C-alpha positions in Angstrom: -5.8 10.3 -25.7 -8.8 9.3 -23.6 -10.6 12.4 -22.2 -10.1 11.0 -18.7 -6.5 11.9 -19.2 -7.2 15.5 -19.9 -5.8 16.5 -16.5 -2.2 15.4 -17.5 0.0 18.3 -18.6 1.5 18.5 -22.1 4.9 17.2 -22.9 6.2 20.9 -22.9 4.8 21.6 -19.6 6.2 18.3 -18.1 9.7 19.3 -19.2 9.3 22.7 -17.5 7.9 21.1 -14.4 10.9 18.6 -14.4 13.3 21.6 -14.5 11.4 23.3 -11.8 11.4 20.1 -9.7 15.2 19.7 -10.2 14.7 16.3 -12.0 12.9 14.5 -9.3 12.9 10.7 -9.8 10.5 7.9 -8.8 11.4 4.2 -9.2 8.8 1.6 -8.5 9.5 -2.2 -8.2 6.4 -3.9 -9.4 6.6 -7.4 -7.8 2.8 -8.3 -7.7 0.6 -9.2 -10.6 -2.6 -8.4 -8.6 -5.0 -6.0 -10.1 -5.2 -3.6 -7.2 -1.4 -3.5 -6.7 -0.8 -2.8 -10.4 -3.4 -0.2 -10.2 -1.4 1.5 -7.4 1.8 1.1 -9.4 0.4 2.9 -12.5 -1.5 5.5 -10.6 1.6 6.5 -8.7 3.8 6.4 -11.9 1.5 8.4 -14.1 0.8 10.9 -11.3 4.5 11.4 -10.7 5.2 11.7 -14.4 2.5 14.1 -15.0 4.1 16.5 -12.6 7.5 16.2 -14.2 9.2 13.2 -12.4 11.4 10.8 -14.2 9.6 7.5 -13.5 11.3 4.0 -13.8 9.2 0.9 -13.4 11.0 -2.4 -12.7 8.8 -5.4 -13.2 9.8 -8.6 -11.6 8.2 -12.1 -11.1 4.4 -11.8 -11.1 4.6 -8.1 -12.0 6.0 -9.1 -15.4 2.4 -10.2 -16.3 1.5 -6.5 -16.5 3.9 -6.0 -19.5 3.4 -9.2 -21.5 2.2 -8.9 -25.1 -0.4 -11.6 -24.6 -2.7 -10.0 -22.0 -4.8 -13.0 -21.3 -4.1 -16.6 -20.1 -1.6 -18.0 -22.6 1.2 -20.5 -22.7 4.1 -18.0 -22.7 7.7 -18.9 -21.9 10.3 -21.6 -22.9 9.7 -24.9 -21.4 6.7 -26.8 -19.8 6.6 -25.2 -16.4 7.0 -21.6 -17.6 4.1 -22.2 -20.0 2.0 -23.6 -17.1 2.8 -20.5 -15.1 1.8 -18.4 -18.1 -1.7 -20.0 -18.3 -2.2 -19.9 -14.6 -1.2 -16.3 -14.0 -2.4 -14.9 -17.3 -1.6 -11.3 -18.1 -2.9 -7.8 -17.4 -6.5 -8.7 -18.4 -6.5 -11.9 -16.2 -4.9 -10.2 -13.1 -6.7 -11.1 -9.9 -7.5 -8.8 -6.9 -5.2 -9.5 -4.0 -8.1 -10.2 -1.5 -11.7 -11.3 -2.1 -11.2 -12.0 -5.7 -14.5 -14.0 -6.0 -13.4 -16.4 -8.6 -12.1 -13.6 -10.9 -15.3 -11.4 -10.6 -13.7 -8.7 -8.4 -11.5 -7.2 -11.3 -14.6 -6.9 -13.5 -16.4 -5.2 -10.6 -13.5 -2.8 -10.1 -13.3 -1.9 -13.7 -17.1 -1.3 -13.8 -16.9 1.0 -10.8 -13.8 2.8 -12.2 -15.5 3.6 -15.5 -18.8 4.6 -13.7 -16.9 7.0 -11.4 -14.8 8.5 -14.3 -11.6 6.9 -12.9 -8.9 5.5 -15.3 -9.0 1.8 -15.5 -5.8 -0.3 -15.1 -5.6 -0.7 -18.8 -6.1 3.1 -19.3 -3.4 3.8 -16.8 -1.0 1.5 -18.6 -1.6 3.4 -21.8 -1.3 6.7 -20.1 2.1 5.5 -18.7 3.3 4.7 -22.3 2.2 8.1 -23.5 3.8 9.9 -20.6 7.2 8.3 -21.5 7.6 6.3 -18.3 10.5 3.9 -18.4 9.6 0.1 -18.4 12.3 -2.4 -17.4 12.0 -6.1 -17.0 13.9 -8.2 -14.4 16.6 -10.4 -15.9 16.7 -13.0 -13.2 12.8 -13.4 -12.9 12.7 -13.7 -16.8 15.2 -16.5 -16.6 13.4 -18.3 -13.8 10.1 -18.0 -15.6 11.6 -18.8 -19.1 10.6 -15.5 -20.6 12.3 -13.4 -23.3 12.2 -9.7 -24.2 10.0 -10.6 -27.1 7.2 -11.8 -24.7 6.9 -8.2 -23.5 5.3 -5.0 -25.0 7.6 -3.0 -27.1 7.7 -0.2 -24.6 10.0 -2.2 -22.3 13.2 -0.2 -22.7 15.6 -2.9 -21.5 16.1 -6.1 -19.4 18.1 -5.3 -16.2 19.6 -7.1 -13.3 19.1 -5.7 -9.8 22.5 -3.8 -9.6 21.7 -2.1 -13.0 18.2 -1.0 -11.7 19.6 0.2 -8.4 22.3 2.4 -10.2 19.4 3.7 -12.5 17.2 4.6 -9.6 19.9 6.2 -7.5 19.2 9.7 -6.3 15.4 9.3 -6.3 12.7 7.5 -4.3 12.1 3.8 -4.7 8.8 2.0 -3.8 8.2 -1.7 -3.7 4.6 -2.8 -4.6 
């Protein structure tokens, strides 16, 4: 694990913390594919998981870009229009900043500043989320609209869920929409 993640407790300590926290739960709906918003999603998720929370991430619409296997701009999906969206939206490495994107330069500047200040980059946060055992889910309806299949996503995607299933899964915890 990257030394920037040395602050995260071991799996054994997280289990004890979860017991102490009476199995607290955080569920985050990742709607946006913007760099800054995805950074917030993964910062909150890894922070909560590191102190023993059960964390569920539900990716829908543009948020699905964060969990695609192809991380750059690629024609992903079934049909012409979904492939156009895949090229236009890209993946995690092509995610724009929500404001003042400066033709794609801003995410590069943010990554540079994050590394310079010893802060985990978005890609490092995603990797930490995988290592912390955070649950990744893809939105079934958004996948149908965008012509995506489960094979278009990283293997850590635990399941494809509809809204009702995700609401049931997140019951009893806090839910955030980003």
